[in-house]
C-alpha positions in Angstrom: 152.0 74.2 -29.7 150.2 71.4 -27.7 152.9 71.7 -25.0 153.0 75.9 -24.9 150.2 77.1 -22.5 149.5 80.8 -22.5 151.5 81.1 -19.1 154.5 79.4 -21.0 154.3 81.7 -23.8 154.2 84.7 -21.3 157.4 83.4 -19.6 159.2 82.8 -22.7 158.5 86.6 -23.8 159.6 87.7 -20.1 162.9 86.5 -20.9 163.5 89.1 -23.7 161.0 91.9 -23.1 160.2 93.8 -20.0 156.9 94.5 -18.8 154.0 95.0 -21.2 152.1 92.0 -19.3 148.8 93.0 -21.0 150.3 92.6 -24.5 152.1 89.2 -23.7 148.8 87.9 -22.4 146.9 89.0 -25.3 149.1 87.6 -28.0 149.5 84.5 -25.8 146.1 83.7 -25.8 145.7 84.5 -29.7 148.4 82.0 -30.1 147.1 79.2 -28.0 143.6 79.8 -29.8 145.2 78.8 -33.2 146.1 75.5 -31.5 142.7 75.1 -30.2 141.3 75.8 -33.6 143.2 72.7 -35.0 141.7 70.6 -32.3 138.0 71.3 -33.0 135.8 69.0 -35.4 136.7 69.7 -39.0 133.1 71.1 -40.1 133.8 74.1 -37.4 137.3 74.6 -38.0 137.2 76.9 -41.1 134.4 78.9 -39.4 136.8 80.0 -36.2 138.3 83.3 -37.5 141.8 84.3 -35.8 141.3 87.2 -33.2 143.7 89.9 -34.8 145.4 92.4 -32.5 146.1 96.1 -32.5 149.0 97.1 -30.3 148.8 100.7 -29.3 151.8 102.6 -27.8 154.8 104.9 -28.6 157.9 103.9 -30.3 160.6 101.5 -28.6 158.1 100.1 -26.0 158.5 96.3 -27.4 155.6 96.1 -29.9 157.6 94.6 -32.8 159.7 92.6 -30.6 156.7 90.9 -28.9 155.6 89.7 -32.5 158.9 88.8 -33.6 159.7 86.8 -30.4 156.4 85.2 -30.8 157.1 83.8 -34.1 160.6 82.7 -33.3 159.8 80.4 -30.4 156.7 78.7 -32.3 158.3 78.6 -35.5 155.6 80.4 -37.2 156.2 82.1 -40.7 156.7 85.9 -39.8 156.7 89.1 -41.7 157.1 92.4 -40.8 155.8 95.2 -43.1 155.0 99.3 -42.6 151.6 100.2 -43.6 153.1 103.8 -45.0 155.0 101.8 -47.5 151.7 100.6 -49.4 149.6 102.8 -51.5 146.0 102.5 -52.9 145.5 100.3 -56.0 146.5 102.5 -59.0 149.0 104.7 -57.4 152.7 104.1 -57.7 153.8 101.9 -54.7 153.6 98.4 -53.2 150.7 96.5 -53.6 149.0 95.2 -50.3 148.9 91.7 -51.5 152.8 91.7 -51.7 152.9 91.1 -47.9 151.5 87.5 -48.4 153.8 87.0 -51.2 156.9 88.1 -49.0 155.6 85.8 -46.2 155.4 82.8 -48.5 159.0 83.5 -50.2 160.4 83.9 -46.7 158.8 80.6 -45.7 159.7 78.7 -49.0 163.4 80.0 -48.4 163.5 78.6 -44.9 162.0 75.3 -46.1 164.7 75.0 -48.6 167.4 75.7 -46.1 166.1 73.0 -43.6 165.6 70.6 -46.3 169.4 71.5 -47.5 170.4 70.5 -44.0 168.9 67.3 -44.2 170.0 66.3 -47.5 173.6 67.7 -46.8 175.5 64.5 -45.7 173.9 62.6 -48.7 174.8 65.4 -51.1 178.2 65.2 -49.6 178.8 61.3 -50.3 177.3 62.0 -54.0 179.7 65.0 -54.6 182.7 62.9 -53.2 182.1 60.2 -55.8 182.0 62.7 -58.4 185.1 64.3 -57.4 186.8 60.7 -57.4 185.8 60.5 -61.1 187.4 64.0 -61.7 190.4 63.0 -59.9 190.5 59.6 -61.6 189.2 60.1 -65.2 187.8 57.1 -67.4 188.0 56.9 -71.0 185.2 55.9 -73.2 186.5 53.7 -75.7 184.3 51.7 -78.5 181.2 51.8 -76.3 183.0 50.6 -73.1 184.9 51.9 -70.3 188.7 51.3 -70.4 190.7 51.0 -67.2 191.3 54.3 -65.0 194.2 56.4 -65.8 195.1 58.0 -62.4 197.3 61.0 -61.9 200.8 59.7 -61.7 201.8 62.3 -58.8 199.2 61.1 -56.6 199.4 57.5 -57.1 203.3 57.5 -56.8 202.9 59.6 -53.4 200.6 57.1 -51.9 202.1 53.9 -53.0 199.0 52.8 -55.0 199.0 50.0 -57.2 198.0 51.5 -60.8 196.9 48.1 -62.0 194.2 48.1 -59.4 191.7 50.7 -60.0 189.4 49.8 -56.9 192.8 50.3 -54.7 193.7 53.5 -56.6 190.0 54.9 -55.8 190.0 54.0 -52.2 193.6 55.3 -51.6 192.4 58.7 -53.3 189.2 58.6 -51.1 191.3 58.3 -47.9 193.5 61.2 -49.0 190.6 63.3 -49.6 189.2 62.6 -46.4 192.8 63.5 -44.8 192.7 66.8 -46.8 196.1 65.9 -48.8 194.5 66.7 -51.9 192.8 70.2 -51.0 195.4 72.4 -52.5 195.1 70.5 -56.0 193.3 72.0 -58.9 190.6 70.1 -60.8 188.5 71.2 -63.9 184.8 71.1 -63.3 181.6 71.8 -65.3 179.3 74.2 -63.1 175.9 75.2 -64.5 175.8 78.9 -65.7 172.7 80.6 -63.8 173.2 83.9 -65.1 170.1 85.7 -66.5 169.7 88.9 -68.5 169.0 91.8 -66.5 165.4 93.4 -67.3 163.7 95.4 -65.1 159.7 95.9 -65.6 157.5 98.6 -64.1 154.2 98.0 -63.4 151.3 99.4 -61.2 150.8 96.1 -59.3 154.4 96.2 -58.0 157.6 94.8 -59.6 158.4 92.2 -57.2 155.8 89.3 -58.3 156.0 90.3 -62.3 159.6 90.4 -62.2 160.5 87.2 -60.8 157.9 85.4 -62.9 159.8 87.3 -65.9 163.0 85.8 -64.9 161.7 82.3 -64.3 160.0 82.5 -67.8 163.4 83.5 -69.3 165.0 80.6 -67.5 162.7 78.2 -68.9 163.3 79.4 -72.4 167.0 79.9 -72.5 169.3 76.9 -72.8 170.6 76.1 -69.8 174.4 76.4 -70.3 177.5 75.1 -68.2 180.9 76.7 -68.0 184.1 75.0 -67.0 186.0 76.3 -64.4 189.3 75.4 -62.3 188.9 75.3 -58.7 190.8 73.8 -55.8 189.4 70.4 -54.6 188.3 71.6 -51.2 186.3 74.6 -53.2 185.1 72.0 -56.0 183.8 69.6 -53.5 181.6 72.3 -51.9 180.5 73.2 -55.3 179.3 69.8 -56.2 177.7 69.1 -52.7 175.5 72.4 -53.3 174.7 71.0 -56.7 173.6 67.4 -55.6 171.7 69.1 -52.6 169.7 71.0 -55.0 169.0 67.9 -57.0 167.8 65.9 -53.7 165.6 68.5 -52.6 161.8 67.8 -53.4 160.8 71.5 -54.3 157.2 70.7 -54.6 156.8 69.4 -51.2 158.9 72.2 -50.0 156.5 74.6 -51.6 153.1 72.5 -50.4 154.5 72.7 -46.9 155.3 76.4 -46.9 152.1 77.3 -48.3 150.2 75.1 -45.3 152.3 76.7 -42.9 151.4 80.2 -44.0 147.8 79.5 -44.3 147.6 78.0 -40.9 150.2 79.6 -38.8 151.3 82.8 -40.5 151.8 85.9 -38.6 152.1 89.4 -40.6 153.0 92.5 -38.2 151.6 95.7 -39.8 153.6 98.6 -38.3 152.6 102.1 -38.5 149.0 101.4 -39.3 148.2 105.0 -37.7 150.0 106.4 -40.8 147.3 105.4 -43.1 144.4 106.8 -40.9 143.0 110.2 -42.1 141.9 112.7 -39.6 139.0 113.9 -41.6 139.0 111.1 -44.5 137.3 113.7 -46.8 140.1 115.6 -48.9 143.6 115.6 -49.9 145.9 112.7 -48.9 143.4 111.4 -46.3 141.4 110.0 -49.3 144.3 107.8 -50.5 145.0 106.7 -47.0 141.7 105.5 -46.7 142.2 103.8 -49.9 144.9 101.6 -48.6 142.8 100.7 -45.6 140.2 99.5 -48.0 142.9 97.7 -50.1 143.9 95.8 -46.6 140.6 94.9 -45.8 140.3 91.9 -48.0 143.5 90.4 -47.0 142.7 90.7 -43.2 139.0 89.5 -43.8 140.3 86.7 -45.8 140.8 86.2 -49.7 143.0 84.1 -52.0 146.2 85.6 -53.0 148.0 84.5 -56.1 151.7 84.0 -55.9 154.2 82.3 -58.0 154.1 79.4 -55.9 150.3 79.0 -56.0 147.2 80.4 -54.5 147.3 81.2 -51.0 144.4 81.6 -48.6 144.7 84.5 -45.8 141.6 83.4 -43.8 143.7 82.1 -40.9 146.7 84.3 -41.1 147.2 86.3 -37.8 147.5 89.9 -38.1 149.2 92.0 -35.3 148.7 95.7 -36.2 150.6 98.5 -34.2 150.7 102.3 -34.0 151.6 105.1 -31.8 148.1 106.8 -32.3 149.5 110.2 -31.1 147.1 112.4 -33.5 144.7 109.8 -34.4 142.6 107.1 -32.4 141.9 103.4 -33.7 138.2 104.5 -33.8 139.1 106.8 -36.9 140.2 103.4 -38.7 137.3 102.7 -41.3 134.4 100.7 -39.4 135.2 97.3 -41.6 138.8 97.4 -40.6 138.1 98.0 -36.9 135.8 95.1 -36.7 138.6 93.0 -37.9 140.9 93.8 -35.0 139.0 93.1 -32.0 141.6 92.9 -29.8 143.1 96.1 -28.7 145.9 96.4 -26.0 147.8 99.7 -24.8 151.4 99.4 -23.9 152.9 101.2 -21.2 155.6 103.9 -21.7 158.9 103.0 -20.5 160.6 104.9 -17.6 163.9 104.7 -15.0 162.6 101.5 -13.6 161.9 99.7 -16.8 165.3 101.0 -18.5 167.3 99.7 -15.4 165.8 96.0 -16.1 166.1 96.4 -19.7 169.8 97.1 -19.2 170.4 94.1 -17.2 167.6 91.5 -16.8 166.6 89.9 -20.5 169.0 87.2 -21.8 170.1 89.5 -24.4 170.3 92.7 -22.2 172.3 95.6 -23.8 175.2 95.4 -21.1 175.7 91.8 -21.6 176.0 92.4 -25.4 178.9 95.1 -24.8 180.5 92.7 -22.5 180.6 90.0 -25.0 181.9 92.3 -27.7 184.6 93.7 -25.8 185.4 90.4 -24.5 186.6 89.4 -27.9 189.4 91.9 -27.6 190.3 90.5 -24.4 188.8 93.6 -22.4 186.6 92.8 -19.3 184.2 95.7 -18.6 182.2 96.0 -15.3 179.0 98.1 -14.7 178.6 99.3 -11.1 175.0 99.4 -9.9 174.9 103.3 -9.7 176.2 103.6 -13.4 173.3 101.4 -14.5 170.9 103.7 -12.5 172.5 106.8 -13.7 172.2 105.6 -17.3 168.4 104.9 -17.0 167.9 108.3 -15.4 169.6 110.0 -18.2 167.7 107.8 -20.8 164.4 108.7 -19.2 165.3 112.5 -18.9 166.5 112.8 -22.7 163.2 110.9 -23.6 161.2 113.7 -21.8 163.3 116.8 -22.9 163.4 115.5 -26.8 161.6 112.9 -28.6 160.4 109.8 -26.5 161.8 106.8 -28.6 161.2 104.4 -25.7 164.3 101.9 -25.2 165.9 102.8 -28.4 167.4 105.9 -26.4 169.7 103.3 -24.3 171.4 102.1 -27.7 172.2 105.8 -28.4 173.4 106.6 -25.0 175.5 103.3 -24.4 177.4 104.0 -28.1 178.1 107.5 -26.8 179.3 106.4 -23.2 181.5 103.7 -24.5 182.7 105.1 -27.7 186.2 105.6 -26.5 186.7 102.2 -24.9 185.3 100.5 -28.1 187.9 102.5 -30.2 190.9 101.9 -28.0 190.0 98.3 -26.8 192.3 96.1 -29.3 195.3 98.3 -28.1 194.3 99.0 -24.5 197.0 97.9 -21.7 194.6 97.8 -19.0 192.2 94.9 -19.7 189.5 95.6 -17.2 187.5 98.7 -17.1 185.0 99.7 -14.5 182.1 102.0 -15.6 180.8 103.9 -12.4 178.3 106.8 -11.9 181.3 109.4 -12.1 182.2 107.8 -15.5 178.9 108.1 -16.8 178.4 111.8 -15.7 181.9 112.7 -17.1 181.1 111.3 -20.3 177.5 112.4 -20.9 177.2 115.5 -18.5 177.9 118.3 -21.4 175.7 116.7 -24.1 172.8 116.0 -21.6 172.9 119.9 -20.4 173.1 121.2 -23.9 169.5 120.7 -25.1 170.3 121.4 -28.6 173.4 119.1 -28.7 171.4 116.3 -27.1 168.9 116.3 -29.9 171.5 115.5 -32.3 173.8 113.4 -30.3 171.5 111.5 -27.8 
């Protein structure tokens, strides 16, 4: 983060997201402020709270993508939740604290995978030694080891001197490296991880209680092993996985994950407008306000109990988003409004933005379809007038039906290229040119029939 200035963050976001400059600037400043907080004196550090953000705009304009990309290139723990999935405490549904547990679970899993990569080579070496012990078994007699008894077929084929155990082992190691033993079968003992299937229903949500119950069973039930026959190549992978698990320091992984979540975690709360009541006095509006009140301590900063230990939410960055068609951000309860001091309105997308979305980003939609069809040996070329026409149709359909922003382009592209994608493996013509006439021919009838376009586009 020390090398990422706000301008650099905006440049990175520009590679994937078209427009929305105000939103990019806001999140870039919020992210830089986290690094700045780490540099201030320790007695002041805990006093600096993150400046949470509300992104306001219709669906499909890039709200989620901004938050997701932000977390990816800063390697921050990131979790997306939908506010409408939560219910007030006491009602059946997800507990709001589960968003923090989910974030920590994702971070721990990612930490395990990183550690797994780090110890992979060492685990492979230990697994190789265990495999050689399986291929070259030793008998224990009267408290001491007898000479190794190699497999005759292996030693004869390799010209090994049976009386020299070290020579036999090295010859087998060489054959193992060369892959000559991959199709042989060995018997190995693997740990039996099966746990009885038990479902528990609780008003605090199944996820936390269920996981803890499984772990409790794991601690009570004896850890059994089962014997299975596997090819050498497969057995080597099984043994390597086992050894990697033994080499990973799980306590350190959990400690690091908790620290990362507390200091640089990002929680994206989508559809926050769905828990805003218009009147707040009767019916479901009371329950919606209850969800807001349950969210409040999490956003303000509290300690959430997880199966890995307590997690403080004081410095987690919360980014909320919503269309706010029928309600306003000022309809949120006052306490929650105060916890989201930064509000950014995102622009609706039109013809000009659609043209850029189709062609400019690193993961542009046209580039994705070109890469997909290239796997079948088909080169597809989009003429400039075809791109303009696609953007125009997307804007028009959005205006006539429901405005779903850039997601409309996915629907239109699938309809446009349906025949090409279906016939590509058997196509004799390996170059396809998409021009304006082709686009009009494929989409004209659907677009003109408004009822049909509501279902198809």
